[in-house]
Every structure is written in structure tokens, then in C-alpha cells.
C-alpha distance (Angstrom), angle and dihedral (degrees) to the residues before:
residue distance angle dihedral
M1 . . .
G2 3.69 . .
I3 3.79 128.4 .
G4 3.74 111.9 -76.2
I5 3.76 97.1 13.5
S6 3.83 113.7 117.9
R7 3.78 121.1 -146.6
R8 3.76 87.6 -110.3
D9 3.80 92.0 56.2
D10 3.81 89.0 47.8
Y11 3.83 89.5 56.0
K12 3.74 93.4 48.2
R13 3.79 92.6 49.5
H14 3.83 93.8 52.8
S15 3.81 96.4 44.7
A16 3.70 93.2 44.8
R17 3.79 90.7 68.1
A18 3.75 91.1 57.4
R19 3.86 94.1 43.4
K20 3.76 92.7 51.9
S21 3.81 92.9 55.5
P22 3.81 117.2 101.0
R23 3.82 87.3 -130.7
W24 3.80 90.0 63.6
A25 3.78 96.3 73.2
A26 3.80 94.2 56.0
V27 3.82 93.4 44.9
R28 3.73 91.7 46.9
F29 3.78 92.4 52.2
E30 3.78 92.4 47.6
A31 3.86 89.8 52.1
K32 3.80 91.9 52.0
R33 3.75 92.2 45.5
R34 3.78 91.2 50.7
D35 3.82 90.5 50.4
G36 3.71 91.9 50.0
F37 3.82 93.1 -112.5
R38 3.78 89.3 -72.2
C39 3.76 134.4 114.0
V40 3.81 107.8 -98.9
S41 3.80 89.5 -147.3
C42 3.85 104.1 49.6
G43 3.79 104.8 3.8
T44 3.79 99.8 -120.9
S45 3.81 120.9 140.7
M46 3.75 95.0 -153.4
R47 3.86 126.9 105.1
L48 3.83 95.5 -2.9
E49 3.81 124.4 -168.4
V50 3.74 132.3 176.5
D51 3.79 115.6 -119.2
H52 3.80 131.9 -161.3
K53 3.88 106.7 -127.2
I54 3.75 88.0 -156.1
P55 3.86 106.1 35.2
V56 3.75 119.8 -114.6
R57 3.78 88.4 -123.0
D58 3.82 89.4 63.4
A59 3.81 99.0 37.3
P60 3.74 114.8 17.2
E61 3.78 92.5 170.7
L62 3.87 88.0 66.3
A63 3.84 95.6 55.3
Y64 3.76 94.8 108.3
E65 3.84 100.1 28.2
L66 3.82 108.9 119.3
S67 3.83 90.1 -148.6
N68 3.89 88.1 63.1
L69 3.78 95.6 51.5
Q70 3.76 131.1 82.6
T71 3.73 134.4 176.4
L72 3.80 115.8 -116.0
C73 3.80 134.2 171.4
L74 3.81 116.6 -118.8
P75 3.87 95.0 -98.8
C76 3.80 93.6 46.6
H77 3.78 91.6 46.4
S78 3.79 91.9 47.3
R79 3.80 92.0 50.0
K80 3.87 91.0 51.8
T81 3.72 93.0 46.3
K82 3.85 92.7 49.3
T83 3.77 89.4 52.5
E84 3.78 92.0 49.1
V85 3.79 93.4 51.8
G86 3.76 94.2 44.8
F87 3.85 105.1 -99.3
G88 3.80 94.5 107.6
L89 3.77 96.2 61.0
P90 3.85 118.7 140.2
T91 3.81 111.2 -85.5
I92 3.77 124.0 -112.3
P93 3.78 112.6 -94.2
G94 3.77 111.3 -95.3
K95 3.82 93.0 15.5
D96 3.80 93.8 111.9
A97 3.85 91.8 50.6
W98 3.83 89.5 47.6
K99 3.85 91.0 51.0
K100 3.76 89.9 49.4
L101 3.77 93.5 50.5
V102 3.80 91.5 49.3
K103 3.75 91.6 50.8
E104 3.78 92.4 48.9
L105 3.82 91.6 48.5
A106 3.80 90.4 50.7
N107 3.78 92.2 53.9
P108 3.82 107.1 87.0
N109 3.79 92.5 -168.6
Q110 3.80 94.1 70.1
S111 3.76 119.5 98.6
K112 3.84 119.9 -112.1
E113 3.82 87.8 -126.2
R114 3.82 92.0 62.4
L115 3.74 93.0 44.3
C116 3.86 91.2 52.9
L117 3.86 90.2 52.3
N118 3.78 91.8 53.7
L119 3.80 92.9 53.4
């Protein structure tokens, strides 16, 4: 990866080559048809995209292989991509509790008694 290029940009660059190909529209349609025009993760039929199970960056030879494609809705696809580029890493222990406490302290409508119980 070059200087100034994030992992997310790197993913976009590689998959853009496949998406710009005239072959992509046909393979994309076949993947959606095979999956019943539903997200294979959650089952919705809204905002569908076709995802490479193994990213094009890692296996460019599988870019048009139907077996490497899956239909995902936008939220499921975003979640998968975030994990792949490192944004979905496990949280630090106690981080959620800290975020909750900060949120509660920032809310001036909460009673002092409730705040003391959370400490």
C-alpha cells in the first residue's frame, strides 16, 4: 500500500476494476438470481449489492466467479467491509461502559442519584 492510501481506498480501487467491466453486470445479475434476490445474511430484498466473498484485492482471478459472489443488503455489506478493513475489530474491555457513563454525564436531565448509582 502506498503512502496516503487507506485500506478502504485500496479495496475500492481493486473492486472498481471488476465493477467497470461489461462482464460484471451479467455476473452480478446471476448472483442475485441464484440468491433469490435476497440478502444471504439477513434475508431482506431491499438495497441489494453483490459482494466478493474473497476480496478482488486478494484474489483478482475470482472477480467474476459466481461461487465467490454473494448477495448482501447495503447494511450487511457495509458491516462485512468494515470488518475486512479493520473497523469492526473487537472493542476494548470496559469501553462500552465508559461510553455509557460519558453519555449519562453529558445528559443534564438525569438526576444526580441515578448518576451516583452508575459510578
